[in-house]
N, C-alpha and C positions, 0 to 999 in steps of 0.2 A: 534180496542181497545184490548190491551192485558192485560187481567185481572188476578187475582189469579188462575182462573180455568185452564188456560193453563199451569201454572207452576205446578199445582196439578197433571196433567196427567203425567208429567215428573217424578215427585216424586213417583207416584204409579208405573210407569214403572220401575223405578230404584229399588224399593222394590221387585217387582216381579222377576226382573232379578237377584237381590242378592240371593233370595231363590233358583231360578233355578241353579245358579252357585254353591251354597252350596250343593244342592242335588247331582249335577254332581260330585263335589269334593269328597263327601262321597262315591259315587259309585266307583270312581276311586280308592280311598283308600281301599275299600273292595276288589275290584278285584285284586289289586296289592298284597294283603296280608300284611304280616309284613314289608317287605322291609328293615328290620334291624333297622328301626327308631322307632319301638314301644318300650314302656317301658317294661322291663322285668316283668313277672307276679310274684306276691308274692307267694312264696312256702308255702304250707299249712304245719303246724307242724304235726309231727306224732302223732297218737292218744296216749293219756296218758296211760302208763302202769301201773298206780297206782290206776285203777279202782277196787273198793271193792264191787260193787253191783253184783246182779245175772247176770249170762251170758244169753243173750237172746238165744243163741244156745242151752245152757243146759236146758232152760225152754221148748224148742220146742222138745227135744228128749224125747221119751217114750210116746208121745201122741197116743192115740188109733186112729184107723180108724173110730171109731163110735163117732160122735159128741154128746156132752151132753150139757144140759142147766140146770144149778144149780144143777148139780149131777144127774139129770134124763136122761135117754137115750132119744134122740130126736125122735127116731123112735117109742118109746112106748108112746109118748105124745098123749093125747086124748083131744077132744074138750069138754070144759065145758061151759054150758050155765050160764051167769051171770044175776042174777035178777036186773032189773033196778029200 
């Protein structure tokens, strides 16, 4: 007797085969590279020259070699016990 379970195993086999072929196709596409069939990448526009904010490079210039925390030299910081 040929029931629905015998057809189910063919369906499962077909689904598994489909995913194997998809994975193999993706690997072939990756290994081939562009191949001239890839869509051209969109070019990024040049950065806006109308920036009016502070320059990050200018903010970094002139920093001392001694780190500070809220204006106090970090090396001069001391441990203070806090009452609970």
